[in-house]
VEXMILUM-156720 format. One line per field, with one value per residue (C-alpha): residue in one letter; x, y, z. Coordinates in steps of 0.02 Angstrom, whole numbers. Example, Ala and Ser with C-alpha at 12.3 -4.5 7.8 and 13.67 -1.06 7.14 Angstrom:
2
nuti <- [A S]
xx <- [615 684]
yy <- [-225 -53]
zz <- [390 357]
REM end
This chain:
312
nuti <- [M R Y D H K P V M L E E C I A S L N I D K N G I Y I D G T L G G A G H S T A I I N R L D R G T L I G I D Q D A N A I G V S E A R L S K V R K D A G L V L I K G N F R H M A D L V R Q H G F D K V D G I L L D I G V S S H Q L D E A E R G F S Y Q K D A P L D M R M D R D Q E L D A A T I V N T Y G E E E I K K I I R E Y G E E K W A A R I A S F I V R E R A R N R I D T T G Q L A D I I K A A I P A G A R R N G P H P A K R T F Q A L R I A V N D E L G A L K D A V E G A V S L L K P G G R I S I I T F H S L E D R I V K T E F Q K H E K P C I C P P G F P A C V C G K K P E L T V L T K K P V L P S E L E V E Q N P R A R S A K L R T A M K L]
xx <- [3212 3218 3169 3157 3113 3061 2957 3012 2890 2746 2614 2655 2640 2474 2411 2472 2385 2204 2163 1983 1940 1877 2001 2153 2328 2495 2652 2788 2928 2862 3024 2967 2798 2805 2700 2600 2537 2476 2396 2304 2255 2162 2063 1893 1845 1990 2142 2329 2455 2635 2776 2960 3099 3176 3104 3144 3030 2886 2897 2915 2779 2649 2665 2650 2514 2406 2385 2319 2234 2054 1927 2049 2118 2307 2403 2596 2696 2883 2944 3030 2920 2971 2857 2725 2584 2609 2627 2462 2366 2426 2342 2165 2180 2162 2162 2202 2179 2341 2534 2676 2856 3000 3156 3327 3398 3305 3368 3363 3467 3587 3599 3608 3801 3790 3697 3854 3767 3874 4047 4046 4039 4153 4047 4036 4025 3848 3724 3583 3409 3344 3453 3401 3476 3649 3739 3810 3937 4092 4060 4068 4216 4307 4259 4204 4334 4408 4315 4144 4179 4235 4069 3960 4047 4041 3864 3778 3883 3923 4101 4236 4372 4291 4439 4567 4455 4427 4617 4649 4515 4583 4766 4722 4622 4757 4848 4699 4520 4409 4277 4229 4163 4307 4430 4336 4322 4504 4548 4428 4511 4685 4621 4551 4675 4694 4643 4482 4439 4441 4271 4101 4031 4131 4247 4161 3983 3972 4052 3953 3796 3847 3874 3708 3622 3719 3698 3495 3470 3381 3359 3290 3170 3112 3064 2979 2888 2820 2766 2670 2597 2519 2428 2366 2297 2104 2063 2098 2214 2377 2560 2672 2864 3007 3184 3345 3471 3467 3478 3318 3220 3264 3197 3038 3015 3042 2927 2792 2811 2817 2643 2585 2636 2668 2635 2785 2726 2839 2820 2756 2603 2445 2366 2419 2431 2530 2374 2463 2342 2393 2383 2440 2432 2578 2520 2689 2773 2922 2958 2903 3047 3051 3033 3185 3114 3101 3286 3339 3250 3294 3445 3422 3273 3391 3399 3225 3108 2920 2830 2650 2554 2366 2288 2177]
yy <- [657 608 757 670 784 736 883 954 969 910 878 1036 1142 1069 1104 1276 1318 1265 1211 1245 1105 1251 1373 1445 1401 1451 1342 1482 1357 1212 1105 924 951 874 999 1034 855 858 1026 962 801 911 1005 970 1108 1234 1282 1251 1378 1325 1442 1395 1473 1305 1253 1067 1084 1148 999 862 940 955 772 726 842 803 623 679 845 763 906 1044 1171 1174 1332 1309 1464 1478 1631 1691 1692 1877 1920 1813 1944 2000 1823 1763 1914 1902 1736 1807 1776 1923 1845 1679 1569 1517 1524 1406 1451 1323 1428 1376 1258 1098 925 894 1047 989 815 871 895 1000 1143 1178 1201 1068 1070 879 855 933 1028 1197 1337 1392 1389 1484 1424 1512 1454 1598 1725 1784 1804 1639 1593 1590 1773 1827 1726 1777 1965 2042 2144 2057 2162 2127 1940 1957 2046 1914 1777 1861 1923 1778 1636 1710 1642 1717 1667 1775 1891 1750 1657 1810 1836 1653 1668 1828 1759 1589 1675 1788 1614 1534 1560 1466 1375 1221 1182 1070 1211 1327 1201 1158 1352 1363 1219 1300 1464 1399 1349 1155 1185 1264 1120 987 1015 1064 1057 1050 1201 1257 1238 1427 1508 1398 1460 1633 1624 1541 1677 1808 1726 1718 1862 1741 1870 2016 1889 1834 2005 2041 1883 1926 2091 2015 1878 1998 2098 1928 1843 1855 1894 1742 1678 1603 1621 1474 1494 1363 1432 1343 1471 1610 1751 1693 1655 1830 1908 1811 1850 2037 2051 1964 2080 2231 2186 2138 2301 2424 2582 2705 2833 2874 2762 2910 2964 2933 2878 2825 2962 2870 2773 2613 2465 2293 2179 2008 1904 1799 1621 1553 1655 1532 1438 1260 1136 969 808 718 569 683 742 563 511 670 750 908 956 981 1174 1199 1323 1345 1525 1552 1714 1757 1900 2009]
zz <- [-7927 -7746 -7615 -7458 -7302 -7133 -7076 -6912 -6759 -6875 -6751 -6656 -6804 -6865 -6688 -6690 -6852 -6773 -6956 -7021 -7145 -7263 -7236 -7347 -7283 -7345 -7325 -7365 -7369 -7459 -7471 -7493 -7444 -7271 -7177 -7328 -7343 -7163 -7191 -7359 -7274 -7149 -7271 -7359 -7472 -7406 -7504 -7477 -7561 -7569 -7600 -7634 -7724 -7774 -7937 -7891 -7729 -7823 -7957 -7825 -7703 -7845 -7895 -7703 -7646 -7809 -7738 -7579 -7599 -7627 -7647 -7576 -7686 -7719 -7784 -7798 -7828 -7868 -7776 -7617 -7455 -7424 -7571 -7498 -7489 -7667 -7737 -7649 -7701 -7882 -7882 -7818 -7623 -7508 -7343 -7263 -7115 -7077 -7123 -7084 -7118 -7096 -7099 -7173 -7295 -7317 -7295 -7479 -7524 -7391 -7463 -7638 -7656 -7811 -7712 -7622 -7443 -7357 -7288 -7286 -7475 -7608 -7738 -7816 -7692 -7732 -7591 -7691 -7636 -7804 -7945 -8047 -7942 -7986 -7818 -7751 -7612 -7739 -7785 -7601 -7559 -7708 -7736 -7568 -7464 -7309 -7186 -7272 -7267 -7084 -7043 -7133 -7041 -6869 -6881 -6972 -6908 -6731 -6767 -6647 -6778 -6912 -6929 -6947 -7067 -7172 -7177 -7231 -7367 -7445 -7434 -7520 -7659 -7703 -7755 -7824 -7851 -7713 -7814 -7702 -7527 -7505 -7533 -7422 -7281 -7279 -7275 -7122 -7026 -7062 -7003 -6831 -6711 -6672 -6495 -6546 -6662 -6541 -6464 -6530 -6705 -6873 -6880 -7054 -6987 -6937 -7088 -7202 -7105 -7125 -7309 -7344 -7247 -7345 -7515 -7493 -7375 -7252 -7119 -7221 -7305 -7142 -7079 -7237 -7226 -7059 -7116 -7271 -7159 -7042 -7187 -7255 -7102 -7057 -6877 -6796 -6916 -6847 -6907 -6847 -6891 -6857 -6837 -6823 -6746 -6623 -6761 -6837 -6674 -6616 -6770 -6759 -6574 -6603 -6757 -6665 -6499 -6616 -6683 -6516 -6435 -6571 -6461 -6473 -6351 -6212 -6056 -5944 -6066 -5974 -6141 -6316 -6436 -6574 -6636 -6660 -6626 -6586 -6736 -6648 -6486 -6463 -6418 -6371 -6231 -6247 -6406 -6423 -6433 -6515 -6406 -6352 -6465 -6611 -6591 -6573 -6729 -6831 -6770 -6880 -6766 -6623 -6630 -6691 -6611 -6648 -6613 -6648 -6655 -6696 -6785 -6692]
REM end
């Protein structure tokens, strides 16, 4: 099976991790092993732990990484990165030197029509990153109430036409069940006025993003992942996270700041009495962005942002 993936901001990510050739590193979003290959190539007797909830990614990455691992250790785990701390400890690792997360859907998942992530290819309305889970996009579209669908599209897709889209979905599903990405894309196009569709991205982009986030609970998983990562890192260890839209970036920025300045005492207090101590120092006060050349060569990198923090 092909699982092509061009890793985003590869050199910037590797530099941000400050890799120790004998250290232990986690790639919590293994995907096609693009970032992992670069990490393991820099290890001598260190260990790479790769995590992905997509069984296809695990299988392909194992074959690719086994060819380049040399003396480095390699541990691949099927699971959601939100459970990273538990998964890693179950495999005998207590502390690690670095963690990388590349948030969002992989290029392969977008390109594999039957996964149902893309509005550009007609396929079953699925969007599950872990195909073992029950909830899929068709369930949300066909069974959730109109208000709940509107909330998902508005909050996760930041779509101003969320109310009309939700109304059109509910009206259409009363006639026929919505089972394919093509059906849904056509409904969205019909819901958004023609004048609003003339400029900007594909009219279905924001709604498909919103459904994908809801199906996979991506924002909740990201919060949990940061918490787990902080508990896993050794002093001096680093966590680097690539995000692709404002909701993800806002969570990473907020979570990093929470661990950098955790004190909850009122501002007027002469000294801290809450006892909460800083656990991280943020190394990227502003996110690192891809170069113009990278965006030209890999358009999917356009909206990427990289933030890095170090464990104290």
